[in-house]
N, C-alpha and C positions, 0 to 999 in steps of 0.2 A: 364610586369610581371617579378618579380625578380626570379632568379634561384640560389639556394644555392647548392654548390657542395656536402655538407654533406647529404642533403636530397635526392639528386639523387643517391648517393652511397648507402645509406641505402635502398632506394627503389629497386634498381637493385639487391642488395644482397638478399633481401627477396622475390623478384619475382622468383628467381631461386629455392626457397624452397617451392613454392606453390604445393599443392597436395602431399607433401612428407610424410604426416601422414594421418591416417584415422580418426583422431579425435583431437580436440584441446588439450585435456588432456588425451592422449591415455593410458599412463601408471599410471595414478593417481588412488590410492586406496581410500577407504572411509576414512582411517586414514589421508592420506596426504591431502585430500580435507578438512578435519576438521581443519588441521593445517593452510591451506591457508585461510580458512573462519573464523579463530578465532577472528581476530580484528573486523570483521563485526558482528559476533555473539555477541561480547561483547559490541559493540557500542550502539546499540538499537535506537539511535536518530540521524537523519541527516537533513541537509538543502538541499532542491531542489530549484534551481533558474531558472526561465524562464524570459529571458531578451533579448531584441534585438530591431531592428528598429520598430517593431510593438508596442513597449511600448510607443510610442509617440501618439497613435491614440485614445485610449479609445473606441475602437470598432466602430469608426465613421470616414468616409473619404468623403470629398467633399459633406457634407450634407446627406450622406447615412449612415444609421445605420445597422449593421448586427444583425440578430436575435439570432445567436449563442452566448451563454454567454462567450465563450472563445475568448479573445481579440487577441490572437496570430494567429487565423485563418482568420483574416480580408482580407488578400490578396486573398485567395481562395474564401471566402464567397461573397465578392463584385467583384470578378473576375477583380482585378486591373491588367492592362497590365504589363508585365515583365519589360519593359524599364521604364515605369512610376513609378513603385514601386521602382526600383533601383535608379532613379534620385530624385524623390520627397519625398521618405520616407527614404530608406537606405542611400541615398546620403546626407541627412540632419541630420543624427543621430550624435549628439554631446553631450554626457552625461557629462557635465562639472563638476558635483559633484561626479563622480565615485571615490570611495576610497576603494581599495581592502582590505587594513588593517582594515578599519571600518567594512566591510562586515564579514571578518573572525573573528574579535573580537566579533561582535554581535552573530555570530553562537556559538562561544566558550562560551560566557557568558550565552547563553540560555541552555547550557548543551549538545550541539550537538558535535558529534565526527567525522563527515565527511560531506563533501559538494559536491554537484553535480550541474554543471551548463550547460545550453544549449550552446554548442560551435557552433552548426549550427542547427537551427530549420527548419521547413518545408519551410520557405521562402527562404532558400538557402544561407542566409547572415551569413558569419562566423565571430565570435568574436575573431579570432586569425589571426596572420600574415601568410597567406598561399601562397606558391609558386605554388600550384596546380591550384588555381583560384584566380584572383584578386578581386573577389566579396567578399570582407572582410572588416572589420572595419578599417584596416590600409590603404588599397589601395583605398577604395571606399567610405570613409566618411571623414568629416573634423576632426574627433577625432584623428586619426593617432596613436592610442596606442593599444598594444596587451593586451586585457583584460584577456585572459587566462594565459598569462605569469605573469601578475601582481597578479592575484588571486591565481594561483598555488603556487607562492612564498609566498604570505601572509598566505595561509593555512599551509604551512610548518612552518612558524614562530609561528603560534598559535597552533601548534600540532594537526591540523586537517588532516584527510585523504582526498585526493583530487580525485574527480571523474568527468568524462566528459559525457555529454549527446550528442549524435549525431544522427540526423535524416537521415538514410541511404536510406530508401525506398520511401520517399516522399519529393521531392524537386521541388518547383514551379518555380524556376529560371533557373536551368541548363538544357540544352536540354536532353531529355530522362529520366529525374528524376521523371516524373509523368506518371501514366498509361494513355494510349491514350484516354480512355473514359472520363477522368477527366480534360483534357486539355482545355484551353479557349484562348490560345494565340499561334500563329504559332512558336513563339520563343521557346516554350516548346517542339516542335517536335524533335525527335531524338531517338537513340537506347538505351534502358535501360541498356543492358550489357556493352556497351561502357561507359555510365555514371558511372556505378558501378565500373568498372575497373580503370577508370581515377580519377573521383572526389572522390568517397567514399574511395577506397583503398588508394589513394594518400593522402587525408586529414587525414584519420585515422592514417596512417603511421606518418604523421607530429605530430599529437597529442600525439602519443605514443613514439615519438623519441625526441621531442624538449622541453618537459615540465617536465623533471625529472620523479619521480615515479608517475604513475597514478594508483590509487588503484582500481578504478571501472569504467567500461564502460557501459553506459546506452543507448542501442539502442532504436529506436522507429519505429513504423509502420511496424513491422516484418511481419504482415499479408500480406503486399503488396510486400514482397521480391519475385521477380518473377522467379529467377533462382537459384535453390538450390545449384548447383555445384559452381557457382560464390560466393554465400554466404558462403559456406563451406570453400572456399579457403582463405577468409579473417580471418575466425575463427582460422585457424591454425597459422596465423601470430601473433596473440595476445600473445601467450605463448612465442614466441621468442623475441618479443619486450618488453614485460612486464611479466616476468615469474610468478608473483603472482597475476596478475590482476583478478578481479571478474567481471563477466558480467551478465546482465539480460537476459531474454529469448526471446527478440524481434528481433534478427537478422534474424531469419528464417533459412531455410535449415535444417541441422541436428543438429545444436547447440541448445541444450535445455536450456542453461543458468545455472547459479549457484544458483539462487533463483527464487521463484515465485513472480510475481508482481500483487498487487491488486491496481487498479487505481480508486480512488473516491468511493470505496466500502469498508466499514469497515466490515471485516469478523467476523463471529461468531465462525468459526473453521478454522484450517489450515489443509491441506491434504499433505503437503510436509515438508521436514526438515527445509529448509531455506525460509523465506518469508519476504516480505516488502510491507507495505501500503504506497502509495504516495497520498497525499491529499492536495487540495488547501485551502487557507484561506477563500476566498469567492468562487464564481463559476468559475472564470477565472484563468488560469495558469499565464498569463501575467498581467501586471498592467492594471487595469480597474476601476478607481475610481467611475464610475457611478453605479457599482455593489456594493451595500452596504450589501449584505447577508454575513456578516462576522461571522464566527463561533466564539463563545465566548472563552475566555482563559480557562474557566473551562472545556468546552467541549473538547478542544484540549488537555488539561492535562489528562483528563480521557481517551482520545483516546490513548495517549502515554502509559498510565498504562495498558489499555486493550490489546493493541498490544504486549507489553512486556510480559504480563501474558499469551498470546497465544504462546510466544516464537519467536516473529518476531521483525522487525524493523519498525520504523515510519519515513518516509522521508517527512518532512513538507515543502510545497512549499511557496516560497516568490516571489512576482512579483515587482521588483524595478521599479520606474518611469523613465521617459525619461531622467532625470538628473542623475540617478544612486542612488537614495535614496529609502530606504524602506518606505512603507506606515506607517503612525503613528499607525494605528490599529494593524499592524503586529508587530511593535516594542513593543507595550504594551503587546501583547500576549506572545512574546518571553521573555520579562522581567519577566512576571508572571510565566512562566514555569521555567525559569532560577533560580528564587528565590526559587522555590520549590525543584529544583534539587540540589541546594547547600546544602540543609538539608537532602533530601531523595534520592539522587542519588545512594546510595549503594543498594537501592531496585530495581534499573533499570539496571545499568551497570553490564555486566557479569553474569546476572541471568538466571536461567532456568524457563521453563513455569510453570504455575499454575498446581499443581498436582491434584487438586480437580476438579470435574465436574462443580459444580456451588456452590458458597458461597452466603449466604443471605445478607452479608454486603458489598460485593465488590469483590476484586480480590486478588490474592496471587502470589508471585514469591519466588524463593528460590536459595540459594547458598550452595554448598557442599564443604567441605574441609576434605578429608579423611573420617572419621566416623562422623564428625560433620556437622550439618546442621543449617543454618539460614533461618527461614521461615518468609517472609515479608508479612504482612497482610495490604492490601490497603483498608481503610475503607471509603466508601461513605456515608453510613447510620449510623450516630453516635448513639449508644445506649443510650436512655434516662435514663435507670436504672443503667448506668455506669458499665454494665457487657457485655462481648462479648463471645459468644459460637462459637467454631470452630468445626463444625460437622465432624466426621470421623477421627479426629486426635487422635492417640493412644499413642503418645510418652510421656515420662516424660520431662517436661520443666525445663531447668536450670535457665533461666531468661527471663523476658518479659519487653521490654522497648518501650516507645513511642518516635520515632525519633524526634529530635529537642527539647526535653525536658529532664529534669533529673528525670522524673517520672518512678519509678520502680514499676511494677505491680505484683499482686499475681495471681497464676494459680492453678487450681484444676483439676486433671485428673478424668474423669468420664468414664462410661462404653464404650461409643463410641464417645467421644468428650473431648475437653479441655475447661474449663470455665476460663475466665480472668476477674478479678475484680479489683476495685480501679481506674477505668478510670476517668479522670477529667470530670467535668460536661460539659465543653466546649471543642469542637474538637480542635486539634492542628493546623488544616488548614481548611479553609472554604469549600474546594472541596474534597481533598484526604488527610486523616491522615494516617500515616504509623506506624505500630507496628511490632517490630521484636521479634521473639521467638528463643532463642538459645537452640539447641538440641544436646546433645553429644552422638548421636547414629544415625544410618541410619533412614530415615523417614519411619514411619509405619502408614499407613492411610487406611481408606475405602474411596475411591475416590468419591463415591456417584453416580455412573452411574445408570441409570434406569434399573431395573431388572424385569423379568417376575413375575407375581403373581403365587400362587399355581396352578391356572388353566391355567398357561402358557400364560397369556394375558399380553400385554404391553400397557400402556396408556400414550400417548404423549399429553401434555397440554401446553398452553401458559406459565404457571408458571415454567415449567421445560425445556423450550426451550432456545437455544442459537440463537441469531439473526445476520444475515448479513444485513446491512442497507446502504442506499444511502443518506447521510446527506446533499449533495449539493442541493437536491430537497426538503428539509425539510421532508424527507421521513423516518420517524422513526415510525414503527408500535406501536400502543398503546395497552395495555391490559385493556379492559373494564371489571370491576368486577360487578357482579349482586349479588342478595341475595343468589342465588344457586351456581353460578359458574363464569367463566370468558371466554372471547373470544378475539381473535386478531381483531383489527379494524385498520383503516387508511391504508388499503392496496391499495386504489384507486391511491394514488400518488406514491406508491412504486412499480413502474413498470420497467421492463427492458428498458435500453436505446435502441432506435431503431437501432443504429449502432453497439453497443457492445452487442451482443445477449446474452440473459440468464444471465445477470449480475445484475438483480434486487434483491429485498429483498427476503430473504430466512429464513426459520425457520429450525433449526437443533436440533437433539436429539442424545445423545450417550447412547446406551443400551448395557448391558452386558448379553450375552447369554451363558448358561452352555453347550449347544450342538447345532450343526447346525440344521436348519430346515426351512420349508416353512411357510409363514404367509399370511393370508388374511388381507388386509388393508381397514379399513372403517373410513371415515372422517365424522365428524358432522359439517356441514357448513350451512350458510345462503347466498342466492344469490337472485338477482331480474331479472336475464335474463339467457339465456342458451348459452352464448358465452365465458364463463370463462374457459380457458384451464389451468389445473394445472398438476404438476408432483410430484411424490413421488419416491425418489431414495434411495436404499440401495446398495447392489451389483448389483441388477437389477434396471431398471427404468420403472415406469409405467406412462402413460400419459392419461388423460381423460378430456373431456369437461363436466363441471358440469351442471346438470339440474337446471332449475329455481325452487327454493324451495318455492316460493310464497311471497318473501319479505325478507328484511334485518333483520327482527326479527323472521323469521320462520326458525328454525334449523331442518335439516333432515339428517339422516344417508345415506351416499353415498358410495358404494363400489368402491374403486379406482383400485383394482387389487390384484395381489399376488407378493410377493418378497421373496427371500431366504436370510437368515441371517447365518453368519458363527459363529463358537464358539468363544467367547471372545467379544471384543469391536467392535461394529458396529456404524457407523455414518449414521443417517437417515435424509433426507432433503425434505422439502415441499417447492415448489416454483411455480411461475406463468409460463405461456407459454412464447415463445420467442418473440411474437409480442405484441406491446403495446395494441392493441385493444382486445387482448384475456385475459387481466387481468384487469377487470373493477371493480366490487364490489364483494368482498368475505369476509365473516366473518368466522373465523375458531375457533371452540370451543374445539375440541379434535380429535385425531386420535387413533384409536384402532387397535392393531395387534393381531389377533387370530391365534394360531398355528394350522396348518392343520395336522391332525393325519394320 
């Protein structure tokens, strides 16, 4: 193992400073955090790369196939012995076509502003030249090149912020890196705290010391970080090594992270200020060509627009193959998005969230400059009558332009909306056309939140809901319309993941209440058994097992319980229980909230 003097010096210096502070950003104010987060908030779109020795296998080893769709989990799923994996898989990893500049250029041309790569995934194999462990791509493979050095340099050449993913709490190779109950090889036996203090702290110090500016650190498996005191000690070092670094919330301990992470779940609402969706192209994070469940370019583009309209970032995952090349399907999707971004990027970068609750035609984002506002309308459903109404908009419009064209449109201010006329017969883009309204005054709108009736009743329906969906399981609830009304269907496949509890599909509603009060919650549902556990959450959370209503076409009113609502905006959520078997068949027609006098 090579020992570099500079690494030891840096490591000893910062070991002396452990526990010197009570928090990683002890003196940071909301304003200083906003400054540190500004590039991230403006970026909106980034590339996630899962790549390593596992990229050679396609989810199969020695004739055995894993059931898990995630190719990068093959070592654990098939319980491959530590030495065998190191020799037969990691020891043969030789990505002869890896080109860091090509990767960075592809991300840049897709409109991405930052890139995050797996420096060490759960298999423990590092893609950088490490003095802490010789189980790395330079010392333990025929490739002999430092991928992280080449890629970090390439990102700087192409103007991309560079981030590193590091699996700190789950390591299937190094002794102590895996919880005892999950071990399958005696080589994995060891003390976790010793592993964390040597391997994790040592390698993270290398990553933050030897590769220039690292803008983002993406921890993983924080749920398994077993010693909060040890986890906290490394958090304090981040500020010293990289003063402006941004971190996700998965270290564990007391470090909450700078942003909230949504993995493989497209949210309908955000509950925190800074948020990021990370999503695979098919169902695997790593390269797995046998999985052909590719999300369409149109779906990915609309996902980018949707997440931006919520005020968050979209970290789209790419799984290069064993030779270091991106899948053809992914390249086509990235080009599709990149072409759109060249024309419409102004509606994404540096924008604020959609100020409206729900628009009938698509999404909206905005930019403000002093008293001036640019309101960007992302149109999914192109109006056949060549007119577009923006409900709730009360401003005078200076100009209306369709991005990517020279078309100047006419606008007319109405009582509680603005009507735009003169739209072309054909949409400017097959998936998302963007129209910008210039307003020379602060935005003045009625956001359109659900309000109580004169009898203080709130009615929540499928048509006014915001959805959290799990697209990797083709799990997108549908709204079935009948002659009289509509109901949510396709909930059977929209169930929480058995490992990531309570992350399944959800329906949300935002209501605006003039004064606080308590409400009785009544749902109109159809079921065919009595094992469906559902929850309804406001400030309070109620949980109930629904009765058998007599069939999927038999709707009955079921009282869920009581909740309290505060004055102002409240987010209400309907979801399934935590276990897969408790969310079987449910059709939801409406939820009624009646104020308790």
